N, C-alpha and C positions, 0 to 999 in steps of 0.2 A: 679770641684772648675769655679768658673765666670770668664770667658774672660773680663779681663778692660777692651780692646778697642773691639769702635763699630764705627761703619757703621749710619748714620744713614742721611732724608734729614736735607738736609738745612731747618730753623727757624728765623724765623724773635727776638726772642729771640739769637740767637749765631750770628748774629750784631758784635755785638765790638768785639767777641773775633774775627770772622770775617776779621773783620776791621782793630783790631793789626797784626793780618798776616801779609793783605796782606800790610800794611804802614814800614813794617820793610823791605819788598822792594824793596820802589817807592823812589826817587832820594829824597833828605832836600828842605822842601819846598812844596811839592808833598801832598797834604791830598786825603784821600780817598770820592772815591762820593758812598755813603751810597745809596741813592736812588737807582742809579742799583741794588746793590748789595736784598734791598726787593724786587724792582721788579724782577727780577730773581729765588727769592727764591717763588714769583706768578705766575713766567709764566713756570719756568725750574723744575717744583717742583720733577722731574723724577732724572731730570739730575746736579744739586745741590745735592751737596755732602757733606758731612762733617765727619773728622775720628774724633774719640772722646776717650783719654784719661783720666782714676780715674776726669769722667762728668767732662771734657775739651776740649777746639774745640781744636785741636793740631794739623791743618791740615783740608781744602778742597780741590773741583774736580767743576768745575761751566763745561760745558761742554752745547753745545743746536746746537738744528738740525740745517745740513745743509743746505744748499739753493746750494750752486753751485755742490755738491756732493750727488745726492739725496739716500736719506737712511740709513746717515752718523749721526753720533755726534760730534758737532767737538769742544777739546777742548780750549774754551778759555784761560782757566786759572785752576796753581795746584798751589799751597804752602802751605809748610809744616811751622809750629812757630820755632825759628830758636832754641833751647831749646831743639827739639824732630827729627832736620835734620838725615838723617843713621843712622835709626830705624826703617826704612820697610812699614811707613806711608805711603806715596807716590806710593809705590805697591799696598796695599790693595787697595787707592786708588784709581789705579786702574783698580784694578780686579772688584773693587765692579761694578765701568762703565760696566766695558766689562758684567756682569751681569744685569747688563740694556740696552744692547745692544742687549741681550741674551733674555733673557721674550720680551720686546717689536718688539722684528723680528726685528731690523736693519742693513743694510746690515754693518759696523765698523768704525771706531774711525775713526776722523784723526786729526793731531795735524803740527803746526810748531814751531820751536824750535830752539832755537839758539842748535852752530856745538858743543860745549863745552857737549852739555846734549842728541843728538843722541847714544849718546850709554848706557844713562841712558833708554832711551825709546825704545831702540833696544832689550832690556835686559829682558825689558816686554811686548816683541811681535810683537815690533811694526818694518816696513820696510822699509824703503824708496824710496819714489814715485816721476818720473817725473811727474810734472804740473806746468806749464804753468809759466815763470814768470809775466805778468799780472795780474796775483791771486795775489801775496806781493807782497808788498813793498820793501826785498830789495832782496838779493838772498844770504846772508848768510845764511837765516834761511831753514832746508827741514825741505822737507814735508814727515811726516812720518806715513801711513796709519797698524790702526789692523784691518783685516777683521774673520769678524762673520763665525767661520767653522761650526753653524747653520740653518745659512740667510737659510728659501725660499722662495723662489721669488711668490710672491701670483699673481697668475690672474686677 
C-alpha cells in the first residue's frame, strides 16, 4: 500500500498552491510575493520542502542557512493549508528538514515563533535558547533550536 503523503523539494509548478496557503495566513490587503518564492526555489532547493497529499500541496517549510548561528538552518516559514491543520503535516515537514540537517551535516535548526506556538515546536524536539534581544524584532518571540545529534565538526 502506497502512503499518500509525500515530502518533496518545492518546484516552480508548486507556486500557486504555496501562494494560496501563504495567502490564507496574510492580513487582508496583502498579497503574496511570488518572485520571493521563485528565488527561494532556485537558491534554497534543499531547504524549501512541500508536503503533498493526494497530489496537492498541503503545506510547506522554507529554511535558509543561518548567518548569525553558523552551520544552522533557520526556519523562515512553515504553513499548512487551513483544511489540513492538525493532521501532522507540520510535524512531517519538520522531520524532513531535520533529515536534511543530518544529511548535510548542519549543527541544527533554529527558529523564532510566537509564544502560543512554542509548545508545538518543543513537542517536536526544539528547546528554548537565550539569544541577544538585538537579534530579534520583539521580545515576544521565542528562540528555539533543534540540535543534530549526529553532527560532526569537520576541521
